[in-house]
One Martini backbone bead per residue (centre of mass of N, CA, C, O) as a GRO file, in nm:
protein
  484
    1MET     BB    1  -0.690  -0.023   1.925
    2HIS     BB    2  -0.872  -0.167   2.125
    3ASN     BB    3  -1.015   0.083   2.238
    4ARG     BB    4  -1.128   0.189   1.976
    5TYR     BB    5  -1.304  -0.061   1.902
    6SER     BB    6  -1.458  -0.095   2.169
    7SER     BB    7  -1.607   0.185   2.160
    8ILE     BB    8  -1.813   0.106   1.938
    9HIS     BB    9  -1.985  -0.107   2.151
   10ARG     BB   10  -2.007   0.125   2.364
   11PHE     BB   11  -2.310   0.215   2.541
   12GLU     BB   12  -2.564   0.426   2.661
   13PRO     BB   13  -2.869   0.379   2.748
   14ARG     BB   14  -3.168   0.489   2.717
   15TRP     BB   15  -3.467   0.531   2.863
   16SER     BB   16  -3.632   0.414   2.624
   17ASP     BB   17  -3.476   0.148   2.609
   18ARG     BB   18  -3.545   0.041   2.890
   19VAL     BB   19  -3.846   0.036   2.852
   20ALA     BB   20  -3.842  -0.164   2.616
   21TRP     BB   21  -3.702  -0.401   2.759
   22TYR     BB   22  -3.904  -0.434   3.001
   23GLY     BB   23  -4.151  -0.456   2.820
   24SER     BB   24  -4.056  -0.718   2.680
   25ALA     BB   25  -4.063  -0.892   2.933
   26LEU     BB   26  -4.372  -0.871   2.975
   27ALA     BB   27  -4.447  -0.970   2.690
   28ALA     BB   28  -4.318  -1.252   2.719
   29THR     BB   29  -4.503  -1.344   2.947
   30ALA     BB   30  -4.769  -1.311   2.793
   31LEU     BB   31  -4.696  -1.500   2.555
   32SER     BB   32  -4.655  -1.754   2.726
   33TRP     BB   33  -4.939  -1.766   2.842
   34CYS     BB   34  -5.090  -1.783   2.569
   35THR     BB   35  -4.953  -2.040   2.470
   36TRP     BB   36  -5.049  -2.217   2.705
   37TRP     BB   37  -5.357  -2.166   2.668
   38LEU     BB   38  -5.366  -2.266   2.350
   39SER     BB   39  -5.181  -2.521   2.442
   40PRO     BB   40  -5.229  -2.838   2.561
   41VAL     BB   41  -4.937  -2.942   2.570
   42MET     BB   42  -4.833  -2.723   2.784
   43HIS     BB   43  -4.991  -2.834   3.037
   44GLN     BB   44  -4.781  -3.055   3.118
   45ASP     BB   45  -4.529  -2.818   3.080
   46PRO     BB   46  -4.519  -2.488   3.169
   47PHE     BB   47  -4.210  -2.411   3.209
   48VAL     BB   48  -4.090  -2.405   2.924
   49ILE     BB   49  -4.212  -2.142   2.797
   50PHE     BB   50  -4.103  -1.950   3.022
   51ILE     BB   51  -3.800  -2.013   2.992
   52LEU     BB   52  -3.780  -1.923   2.699
   53GLY     BB   53  -3.848  -1.630   2.756
   54VAL     BB   54  -3.605  -1.573   2.938
   55VAL     BB   55  -3.383  -1.644   2.734
   56PHE     BB   56  -3.459  -1.436   2.522
   57ILE     BB   57  -3.421  -1.184   2.696
   58ALA     BB   58  -3.123  -1.239   2.778
   59ARG     BB   59  -3.007  -1.245   2.488
   60PHE     BB   60  -3.132  -0.940   2.387
   61PHE     BB   61  -3.163  -0.752   2.686
   62GLY     BB   62  -3.066  -0.896   2.944
   63PHE     BB   63  -3.063  -0.951   3.284
   64GLY     BB   64  -3.276  -0.761   3.401
   65PRO     BB   65  -3.522  -0.839   3.219
   66ALA     BB   66  -3.501  -1.143   3.296
   67VAL     BB   67  -3.583  -1.107   3.592
   68LEU     BB   68  -3.859  -0.985   3.536
   69CYS     BB   69  -3.961  -1.227   3.372
   70THR     BB   70  -3.939  -1.431   3.604
   71PHE     BB   71  -4.136  -1.298   3.815
   72SER     BB   72  -4.378  -1.267   3.625
   73SER     BB   73  -4.396  -1.573   3.566
   74ALA     BB   74  -4.438  -1.666   3.856
   75ILE     BB   75  -4.709  -1.524   3.893
   76VAL     BB   76  -4.858  -1.659   3.658
   77LEU     BB   77  -4.821  -1.950   3.748
   78ASP     BB   78  -4.960  -1.923   4.026
   79TYR     BB   79  -5.237  -1.783   3.933
   80PHE     BB   80  -5.308  -1.932   3.638
   81VAL     BB   81  -5.184  -2.229   3.632
   82PHE     BB   82  -5.218  -2.357   3.931
   83GLY     BB   83  -5.443  -2.148   4.018
   84PRO     BB   84  -5.684  -1.950   4.096
   85LYS     BB   85  -5.682  -1.654   4.315
   86LEU     BB   86  -5.753  -1.397   4.541
   87GLY     BB   87  -5.485  -1.425   4.661
   88ILE     BB   88  -5.119  -1.443   4.749
   89VAL     BB   89  -5.132  -1.703   4.890
   90MET     BB   90  -4.918  -1.983   4.930
   91SER     BB   91  -4.838  -2.283   4.910
   92GLU     BB   92  -4.582  -2.493   4.972
   93ASN     BB   93  -4.581  -2.630   4.692
   94GLU     BB   94  -4.591  -2.371   4.518
   95LEU     BB   95  -4.341  -2.236   4.635
   96GLN     BB   96  -4.142  -2.451   4.540
   97ARG     BB   97  -4.202  -2.438   4.235
   98VAL     BB   98  -4.140  -2.136   4.200
   99SER     BB   99  -3.853  -2.137   4.314
  100ILE     BB  100  -3.737  -2.332   4.107
  101PHE     BB  101  -3.803  -2.156   3.864
  102VAL     BB  102  -3.640  -1.908   3.945
  103LEU     BB  103  -3.368  -2.046   3.969
  104ILE     BB  104  -3.352  -2.156   3.680
  105SER     BB  105  -3.396  -1.887   3.529
  106VAL     BB  106  -3.153  -1.736   3.642
  107LEU     BB  107  -2.940  -1.937   3.542
  108VAL     BB  108  -3.019  -1.927   3.242
  109ALA     BB  109  -2.985  -1.622   3.209
  110GLY     BB  110  -2.686  -1.614   3.281
  111LEU     BB  111  -2.588  -1.808   3.059
  112ALA     BB  112  -2.705  -1.652   2.820
  113ARG     BB  113  -2.549  -1.390   2.877
  114GLN     BB  114  -2.268  -1.508   2.860
  115ARG     BB  115  -2.291  -1.601   2.567
  116SER     BB  116  -2.355  -1.324   2.451
  117ARG     BB  117  -2.087  -1.189   2.538
  118ALA     BB  118  -1.898  -1.383   2.389
  119GLU     BB  119  -2.012  -1.320   2.108
  120THR     BB  120  -1.954  -1.018   2.117
  121ARG     BB  121  -1.649  -1.041   2.152
  122ALA     BB  122  -1.604  -1.205   1.895
  123ASP     BB  123  -1.713  -0.988   1.706
  124GLU     BB  124  -1.508  -0.770   1.782
  125VAL     BB  125  -1.257  -0.927   1.700
  126ARG     BB  126  -1.340  -0.971   1.406
  127GLN     BB  127  -1.359  -0.669   1.340
  128GLN     BB  128  -1.071  -0.598   1.406
  129LEU     BB  129  -0.933  -0.795   1.211
  130ALA     BB  130  -1.075  -0.689   0.959
  131ALA     BB  131  -0.962  -0.399   0.984
  132ILE     BB  132  -0.665  -0.473   0.974
  133VAL     BB  133  -0.665  -0.620   0.701
  134THR     BB  134  -0.791  -0.392   0.529
  135SER     BB  135  -0.568  -0.155   0.625
  136SER     BB  136  -0.332  -0.294   0.532
  137GLU     BB  137  -0.029  -0.261   0.348
  138ASP     BB  138  -0.030  -0.543   0.331
  139ALA     BB  139  -0.063  -0.837   0.165
  140ILE     BB  140  -0.377  -1.016   0.217
  141ILE     BB  141  -0.432  -1.366   0.160
  142SER     BB  142  -0.681  -1.608   0.067
  143PHE     BB  143  -0.694  -1.974   0.023
  144THR     BB  144  -0.732  -2.268  -0.090
  145VAL     BB  145  -0.609  -2.590  -0.131
  146ASP     BB  146  -0.637  -2.522  -0.458
  147GLY     BB  147  -0.569  -2.199  -0.501
  148ILE     BB  148  -0.825  -2.022  -0.435
  149VAL     BB  149  -0.937  -1.714  -0.408
  150THR     BB  150  -1.117  -1.553  -0.114
  151SER     BB  151  -0.923  -1.306  -0.038
  152TRP     BB  152  -0.875  -0.926  -0.063
  153ASN     BB  153  -0.696  -0.661   0.006
  154ARG     BB  154  -0.577  -0.344  -0.031
  155GLY     BB  155  -0.277  -0.421  -0.038
  156ALA     BB  156  -0.314  -0.613  -0.282
  157GLU     BB  157  -0.417  -0.404  -0.480
  158ALA     BB  158  -0.161  -0.220  -0.469
  159LEU     BB  159   0.052  -0.443  -0.548
  160TYR     BB  160  -0.113  -0.608  -0.801
  161SER     BB  161  -0.376  -0.439  -0.934
  162TYR     BB  162  -0.602  -0.605  -0.827
  163SER     BB  163  -0.915  -0.652  -0.776
  164GLN     BB  164  -1.134  -0.828  -0.598
  165ALA     BB  165  -1.323  -0.905  -0.841
  166GLU     BB  166  -1.082  -1.014  -1.030
  167ILE     BB  167  -0.954  -1.250  -0.822
  168VAL     BB  168  -1.180  -1.380  -0.701
  169GLY     BB  169  -1.175  -1.730  -0.799
  170ARG     BB  170  -0.883  -1.740  -0.870
  171PRO     BB  171  -0.579  -1.838  -0.919
  172ILE     BB  172  -0.280  -1.769  -0.748
  173SER     BB  173  -0.080  -1.844  -0.989
  174VAL     BB  174  -0.099  -1.564  -1.148
  175LEU     BB  175   0.144  -1.442  -0.951
  176VAL     BB  176   0.343  -1.649  -1.081
  177PRO     BB  177   0.623  -1.704  -1.211
  178PRO     BB  178   0.748  -1.944  -1.413
  179ASP     BB  179   1.027  -1.976  -1.235
  180LYS     BB  180   0.825  -2.019  -0.953
  181LEU     BB  181   0.646  -2.285  -0.964
  182GLU     BB  182   0.810  -2.479  -0.792
  183GLU     BB  183   0.796  -2.314  -0.533
  184PHE     BB  184   0.486  -2.312  -0.518
  185GLY     BB  185   0.452  -2.622  -0.500
  186ASN     BB  186   0.608  -2.654  -0.234
  187ASN     BB  187   0.422  -2.476  -0.064
  188MET     BB  188   0.161  -2.642  -0.106
  189ALA     BB  189   0.270  -2.903   0.015
  190ARG     BB  190   0.321  -2.788   0.298
  191LEU     BB  191   0.029  -2.697   0.353
  192ASN     BB  192  -0.096  -2.988   0.324
  193ARG     BB  193   0.094  -3.055   0.589
  194GLU     BB  194   0.057  -2.809   0.786
  195GLU     BB  195   0.280  -2.599   0.705
  196ARG     BB  196   0.487  -2.335   0.751
  197VAL     BB  197   0.592  -2.041   0.568
  198GLY     BB  198   0.839  -1.854   0.599
  199SER     BB  199   1.007  -1.580   0.559
  200TYR     BB  200   1.072  -1.474   0.217
  201GLN     BB  201   1.239  -1.397  -0.077
  202THR     BB  202   1.064  -1.292  -0.378
  203GLU     BB  203   0.858  -1.330  -0.675
  204ARG     BB  204   0.601  -1.139  -0.845
  205LEU     BB  205   0.297  -1.065  -1.021
  206ASP     BB  206   0.124  -0.839  -1.177
  207LYS     BB  207  -0.121  -0.743  -1.391
  208ASN     BB  208   0.121  -0.644  -1.606
  209GLY     BB  209   0.381  -0.849  -1.548
  210THR     BB  210   0.537  -0.734  -1.317
  211ARG     BB  211   0.799  -0.757  -1.117
  212ILE     BB  212   0.801  -0.842  -0.761
  213THR     BB  213   0.955  -0.778  -0.461
  214VAL     BB  214   0.901  -1.005  -0.185
  215LEU     BB  215   0.781  -1.069   0.145
  216LEU     BB  216   0.700  -1.407   0.229
  217SER     BB  217   0.410  -1.561   0.394
  218VAL     BB  218   0.270  -1.888   0.497
  219SER     BB  219  -0.052  -2.007   0.630
  220PRO     BB  220  -0.257  -2.213   0.773
  221LEU     BB  221  -0.611  -2.295   0.761
  222ARG     BB  222  -0.867  -2.342   1.013
  223ASN     BB  223  -1.128  -2.464   1.151
  224GLU     BB  224  -1.312  -2.537   1.432
  225GLN     BB  225  -1.214  -2.854   1.390
  226GLY     BB  226  -0.906  -2.833   1.257
  227LYS     BB  227  -0.941  -2.816   0.956
  228LEU     BB  228  -0.813  -2.789   0.651
  229VAL     BB  229  -0.905  -2.497   0.420
  230GLY     BB  230  -0.624  -2.332   0.388
  231ALA     BB  231  -0.466  -2.006   0.324
  232SER     BB  232  -0.227  -1.750   0.417
  233ALA     BB  233  -0.091  -1.445   0.271
  234ILE     BB  234   0.206  -1.239   0.320
  235ALA     BB  235   0.296  -0.932   0.150
  236ARG     BB  236   0.601  -0.738   0.090
  237ASP     BB  237   0.738  -0.459  -0.044
  238VAL     BB  238   1.102  -0.445  -0.112
  239GLY     BB  239   1.175  -0.284  -0.366
  240ALA     BB  240   1.138   0.009  -0.268
  241GLN     BB  241   1.341  -0.009  -0.037
  242ARG     BB  242   1.583  -0.087  -0.212
  243ARG     BB  243   1.578   0.164  -0.396
  244THR     BB  244   1.623   0.368  -0.170
  245GLU     BB  245   1.892   0.256  -0.067
  246GLU     BB  246   2.044   0.280  -0.334
  247ALA     BB  247   2.011   0.586  -0.359
  248LEU     BB  248   2.161   0.655  -0.099
  249ARG     BB  249   2.428   0.521  -0.173
  250ARG     BB  250   2.480   0.681  -0.430
  251ASN     BB  251   2.475   0.964  -0.304
  252GLU     BB  252   2.699   0.914  -0.095
  253ARG     BB  253   2.916   0.841  -0.298
  254LEU     BB  254   2.911   1.116  -0.441
  255ALA     BB  255   2.972   1.283  -0.189
  256THR     BB  256   3.246   1.159  -0.137
  257ALA     BB  257   3.364   1.241  -0.409
  258GLY     BB  258   3.335   1.542  -0.351
  259ARG     BB  259   3.526   1.545  -0.099
  260LEU     BB  260   3.775   1.454  -0.291
  261THR     BB  261   3.836   1.691  -0.480
  262ALA     BB  262   4.054   1.846  -0.324
  263ALA     BB  263   4.257   1.614  -0.303
  264ILE     BB  264   4.280   1.561  -0.610
  265ALA     BB  265   4.373   1.842  -0.691
  266HIS     BB  266   4.645   1.821  -0.544
  267GLU     BB  267   4.744   1.564  -0.692
  268ILE     BB  268   4.727   1.687  -0.986
  269LYS     BB  269   4.903   1.942  -0.971
  270ASN     BB  270   5.190   1.819  -0.967
  271PRO     BB  271   5.194   1.659  -1.242
  272LEU     BB  272   5.121   1.909  -1.415
  273GLU     BB  273   5.369   2.074  -1.349
  274ALA     BB  274   5.573   1.863  -1.448
  275LEU     BB  275   5.472   1.852  -1.741
  276THR     BB  276   5.527   2.144  -1.814
  277ASN     BB  277   5.834   2.133  -1.762
  278LEU     BB  278   5.904   1.893  -1.954
  279VAL     BB  279   5.804   2.021  -2.216
  280TYR     BB  280   5.987   2.265  -2.206
  281LEU     BB  281   6.260   2.105  -2.200
  282ALA     BB  282   6.213   1.943  -2.463
  283ARG     BB  283   6.219   2.198  -2.646
  284ARG     BB  284   6.513   2.309  -2.550
  285ASP     BB  285   6.628   1.992  -2.515
  286ALA     BB  286   6.714   1.757  -2.740
  287SER     BB  287   6.908   1.556  -2.586
  288GLY     BB  288   6.677   1.520  -2.335
  289ARG     BB  289   6.397   1.431  -2.451
  290ASP     BB  290   6.360   1.130  -2.371
  291GLU     BB  291   6.374   1.173  -2.069
  292TYR     BB  292   6.139   1.372  -2.044
  293LEU     BB  293   5.921   1.183  -2.171
  294GLY     BB  294   5.946   0.962  -1.960
  295LEU     BB  295   5.863   1.136  -1.720
  296ALA     BB  296   5.588   1.222  -1.840
  297GLU     BB  297   5.469   0.934  -1.847
  298LYS     BB  298   5.465   0.896  -1.539
  299GLU     BB  299   5.274   1.134  -1.476
  300ILE     BB  300   5.039   1.020  -1.640
  301GLY     BB  301   5.012   0.769  -1.464
  302ARG     BB  302   4.935   0.922  -1.209
  303LEU     BB  303   4.677   1.046  -1.320
  304ASP     BB  304   4.536   0.778  -1.384
  305SER     BB  305   4.536   0.668  -1.095
  306ILE     BB  306   4.366   0.893  -0.969
  307ALA     BB  307   4.118   0.854  -1.152
  308GLN     BB  308   4.062   0.558  -1.071
  309GLN     BB  309   4.015   0.610  -0.773
  310ALA     BB  310   3.773   0.800  -0.807
  311LEU     BB  311   3.595   0.595  -0.970
  312GLY     BB  312   3.579   0.377  -0.740
  313PHE     BB  313   3.346   0.532  -0.577
  314VAL     BB  314   3.115   0.504  -0.834
  315ARG     BB  315   3.184   0.217  -0.911
  316GLU     BB  316   2.998  -0.078  -0.982
  317GLY     BB  317   2.984  -0.415  -0.899
  318ALA     BB  318   2.818  -0.718  -0.968
  319SER     BB  319   3.073  -0.879  -0.861
  320PRO     BB  320   3.300  -1.035  -0.705
  321GLU     BB  321   3.657  -0.971  -0.654
  322PRO     BB  322   3.977  -0.970  -0.653
  323LEU     BB  323   4.156  -0.836  -0.360
  324ASP     BB  324   4.341  -0.580  -0.177
  325ALA     BB  325   4.281  -0.443   0.122
  326GLY     BB  326   4.544  -0.285   0.177
  327LYS     BB  327   4.555  -0.130  -0.093
  328ILE     BB  328   4.287   0.020  -0.068
  329LEU     BB  329   4.354   0.170   0.191
  330GLU     BB  330   4.604   0.318   0.074
  331GLU     BB  331   4.454   0.476  -0.145
  332VAL     BB  332   4.275   0.638   0.046
  333VAL     BB  333   4.500   0.772   0.209
  334GLN     BB  334   4.635   0.924  -0.029
  335LEU     BB  335   4.387   1.114  -0.082
  336TYR     BB  336   4.415   1.228   0.242
  337LEU     BB  337   4.707   1.318   0.314
  338ARG     BB  338   4.702   1.631   0.302
  339LYS     BB  339   4.470   1.666   0.503
  340LEU     BB  340   4.612   1.527   0.740
  341GLN     BB  341   4.854   1.723   0.750
  342ALA     BB  342   4.689   1.986   0.791
  343ARG     BB  343   4.572   1.854   1.079
  344ARG     BB  344   4.796   1.706   1.237
  345ILE     BB  345   4.795   1.392   1.142
  346THR     BB  346   4.908   1.092   1.240
  347VAL     BB  347   5.019   0.809   1.051
  348ASP     BB  348   4.971   0.457   1.138
  349ARG     BB  349   5.101   0.193   0.944
  350ARG     BB  350   4.987  -0.165   0.909
  351SER     BB  351   5.078  -0.448   0.706
  352GLY     BB  352   5.033  -0.745   0.589
  353GLU     BB  353   4.987  -1.058   0.445
  354HIS     BB  354   4.766  -1.192   0.250
  355LEU     BB  355   4.496  -0.977   0.161
  356GLU     BB  356   4.314  -1.156  -0.006
  357ILE     BB  357   3.985  -1.113  -0.151
  358LEU     BB  358   3.639  -1.124  -0.197
  359GLY     BB  359   3.498  -0.827  -0.358
  360PHE     BB  360   3.405  -0.471  -0.346
  361PRO     BB  361   3.588  -0.204  -0.417
  362SER     BB  362   3.392   0.040  -0.395
  363ASP     BB  363   3.281  -0.034  -0.113
  364LEU     BB  364   3.553  -0.029   0.038
  365ARG     BB  365   3.622   0.261  -0.018
  366GLN     BB  366   3.374   0.372   0.124
  367LEU     BB  367   3.430   0.252   0.399
  368PHE     BB  368   3.715   0.375   0.455
  369SER     BB  369   3.637   0.668   0.406
  370ASN     BB  370   3.429   0.701   0.633
  371LEU     BB  371   3.618   0.625   0.870
  372ILE     BB  372   3.837   0.841   0.815
  373LEU     BB  373   3.655   1.092   0.822
  374ASN     BB  374   3.558   1.052   1.112
  375ALA     BB  375   3.841   1.067   1.237
  376MET     BB  376   3.908   1.354   1.138
  377ASP     BB  377   3.666   1.497   1.278
  378ALA     BB  378   3.763   1.403   1.573
  379MET     BB  379   4.064   1.555   1.485
  380SER     BB  380   4.078   1.883   1.456
  381ALA     BB  381   4.349   1.916   1.664
  382GLY     BB  382   4.468   1.655   1.626
  383GLY     BB  383   4.662   1.335   1.596
  384ARG     BB  384   4.601   0.975   1.578
  385LEU     BB  385   4.626   0.732   1.308
  386ARG     BB  386   4.536   0.389   1.307
  387LEU     BB  387   4.643   0.125   1.080
  388ARG     BB  388   4.513  -0.215   1.033
  389VAL     BB  389   4.626  -0.508   0.840
  390ALA     BB  390   4.517  -0.855   0.872
  391ARG     BB  391   4.546  -1.175   0.904
  392ALA     BB  392   4.244  -1.372   0.988
  393HIS     BB  393   4.015  -1.485   1.209
  394GLU     BB  394   3.720  -1.440   1.339
  395TRP     BB  395   3.817  -1.632   1.575
  396ALA     BB  396   3.911  -1.824   1.810
  397GLY     BB  397   3.897  -2.134   1.634
  398SER     BB  398   3.821  -2.048   1.366
  399GLN     BB  399   3.755  -2.141   1.008
  400ARG     BB  400   3.721  -1.834   0.920
  401PRO     BB  401   3.873  -1.658   0.690
  402GLY     BB  402   4.057  -1.332   0.670
  403VAL     BB  403   4.020  -0.976   0.732
  404ARG     BB  404   4.159  -0.730   0.952
  405VAL     BB  405   4.034  -0.399   1.026
  406THR     BB  406   4.192  -0.110   1.180
  407ILE     BB  407   4.043   0.202   1.313
  408ALA     BB  408   4.215   0.458   1.495
  409ASP     BB  409   4.156   0.722   1.734
  410THR     BB  410   4.218   1.050   1.929
  411GLY     BB  411   3.952   1.154   1.993
  412GLY     BB  412   3.652   1.224   2.173
  413GLY     BB  413   3.443   1.026   2.104
  414ILE     BB  414   3.161   0.824   2.198
  415LYS     BB  415   2.878   0.839   2.335
  416ALA     BB  416   2.676   0.625   2.505
  417ALA     BB  417   2.400   0.737   2.384
  418ASP     BB  418   2.504   0.695   2.072
  419MET     BB  419   2.589   0.397   2.018
  420PRO     BB  420   2.300   0.255   1.942
  421HIS     BB  421   2.276   0.476   1.668
  422ILE     BB  422   2.519   0.485   1.452
  423PHE     BB  423   2.367   0.274   1.230
  424GLU     BB  424   2.157   0.475   1.172
  425PRO     BB  425   1.973   0.642   0.966
  426PHE     BB  426   2.029   0.992   1.004
  427TYR     BB  427   2.239   0.963   1.232
  428THR     BB  428   2.386   1.253   1.399
  429THR     BB  429   2.666   1.457   1.562
  430LYS     BB  430   2.729   1.702   1.327
  431LYS     BB  431   2.479   1.825   1.238
  432ASP     BB  432   2.526   2.011   0.948
  433SER     BB  433   2.784   1.817   0.842
  434GLY     BB  434   2.584   1.567   0.841
  435THR     BB  435   2.387   1.283   0.714
  436GLY     BB  436   2.378   0.982   0.860
  437LEU     BB  437   2.508   0.751   0.637
  438GLY     BB  438   2.795   0.638   0.667
  439LEU     BB  439   2.765   0.400   0.882
  440TRP     BB  440   2.530   0.261   0.747
  441LEU     BB  441   2.685   0.193   0.487
  442ALA     BB  442   2.922   0.048   0.619
  443TYR     BB  443   2.752  -0.179   0.744
  444GLY     BB  444   2.632  -0.278   0.473
  445THR     BB  445   2.904  -0.361   0.349
  446VAL     BB  446   2.978  -0.574   0.558
  447GLN     BB  447   2.729  -0.749   0.509
  448LYS     BB  448   2.781  -0.797   0.206
  449HIS     BB  449   3.063  -0.954   0.296
  450GLY     BB  450   2.999  -1.130   0.564
  451GLY     BB  451   3.059  -0.956   0.814
  452TRP     BB  452   3.196  -0.741   1.078
  453MET     BB  453   3.133  -0.479   1.335
  454ARG     BB  454   3.329  -0.298   1.578
  455VAL     BB  455   3.295  -0.088   1.878
  456ALA     BB  456   3.517   0.144   2.053
  457SER     BB  457   3.486   0.390   2.331
  458ARG     BB  458   3.620   0.708   2.458
  459THR     BB  459   3.567   1.023   2.678
  460SER     BB  460   3.799   1.063   2.844
  461ALA     BB  461   4.027   1.263   2.961
  462GLY     BB  462   4.332   1.176   2.792
  463ASN     BB  463   4.150   0.886   2.694
  464SER     BB  464   4.051   0.914   2.397
  465GLY     BB  465   3.848   0.726   2.155
  466THR     BB  466   3.828   0.522   1.845
  467VAL     BB  467   3.732   0.179   1.743
  468PHE     BB  468   3.743   0.004   1.433
  469ALA     BB  469   3.633  -0.331   1.361
  470VAL     BB  470   3.697  -0.535   1.067
  471PHE     BB  471   3.548  -0.824   0.912
  472LEU     BB  472   3.669  -1.004   0.614
  473PRO     BB  473   3.602  -1.247   0.427
  474ASP     BB  474   3.706  -1.423   0.158
  475SER     BB  475   3.383  -1.458   0.118
  476PRO     BB  476   3.053  -1.336   0.081
  477ALA     BB  477   2.903  -1.619   0.084
  478MET     BB  478   2.991  -1.615   0.391
  479THR     BB  479   2.733  -1.545   0.594
  480LYS     BB  480   2.798  -1.296   0.853
  481THR     BB  481   2.660  -1.094   1.121
  482GLN     BB  482   2.803  -0.826   1.334
  483ALA     BB  483   2.737  -0.599   1.613
  484ALA     BB  484   2.881  -0.362   1.884
   0.00000   0.00000   0.00000
């Protein structure tokens, strides 16, 4: 970006431009001489008017023309000001005076040129910053210490629907919902104390009164003397990103439910066959009808249980509820049990006691399902799946209790080059068979519960496999996330 903007101000002058610049230097010398000749006041100190001419040329035309102006002024001073002469021979006194003039003029020209270059660079930086602010997709707003809007970029127009003409000069509080006015007042108080308000998530109103979820940061603005003159606010719409992520999660949850269809069909087939047989026997054998109907009622209960488990993958809870992490893992395993057996995968399960936590059942089903499906895909030729659920603390000596879930397989493992990317959305090593969302969603679920997930994997022949360790605290309100 720097090079692009810098190139706007760098150009090669044409020959005609150079002629004009150096011609202006000679014209400045002539104008200085005319001013000296017409003004008796200047006769007392002739150097002043000529040095001003040199400074003017250095400021607007550069160092080279300023040097020409210096030497042409020295000639005029010596020949016309200090006394006309027929030759060019100077006395020692005149030579000293002219030399001092040339030295001072060259120094002044250099300083003036330096100042000009500094101002030019400052202008370039200001133009670059203005271009960045103008073209930014984030809403960038400035306002006075009284909260009156003074600037409004295109990102702010797109986010809040106000044009610059509509909002500049109005209070910025028009963007604040009524229930956020106290928060706004606290922010203004901090800004008046010249404190910065770091990025945080909040809500604002657009022109139509619609609430927008934004990531907001506010910083004080100072003038050249360091005095507080206002503040700048940067807002980013995170609502759209959140809606996209929610749509991805919902679609992946539905996709997982679709992958469960075959397993559920096998589970439903057995109780349906049993129901058919029991109804047939109840019709044929009146004496055993009550027994047959009792057994049929149990099979209907099995069907209901299977249906509830399937619905658990797509039903979302608004708030965390008490649940048994080991029981949810067992339910997921039961849904995949026939598929695991078909692939010759041995399941080694071990659950501890007191595995109750506060959480979101549908999200945990999705989490365990994704990890088990990944393990099954890694063991296409058979293997061993180890599942462990135990009561634990976050780490040795920690006071944060919860449940640790370990899912380990004896598959081919994850390559070292893939490990840093496995939790990125749409990153997959399964080519056409994977969406790349499973582990990303699993990691999001762990974060939602305030826990962490760690991964260890080996790819060496005869000793390969992957272990996912998940810690889920007793309550998701105790937020802490970590991944390795």
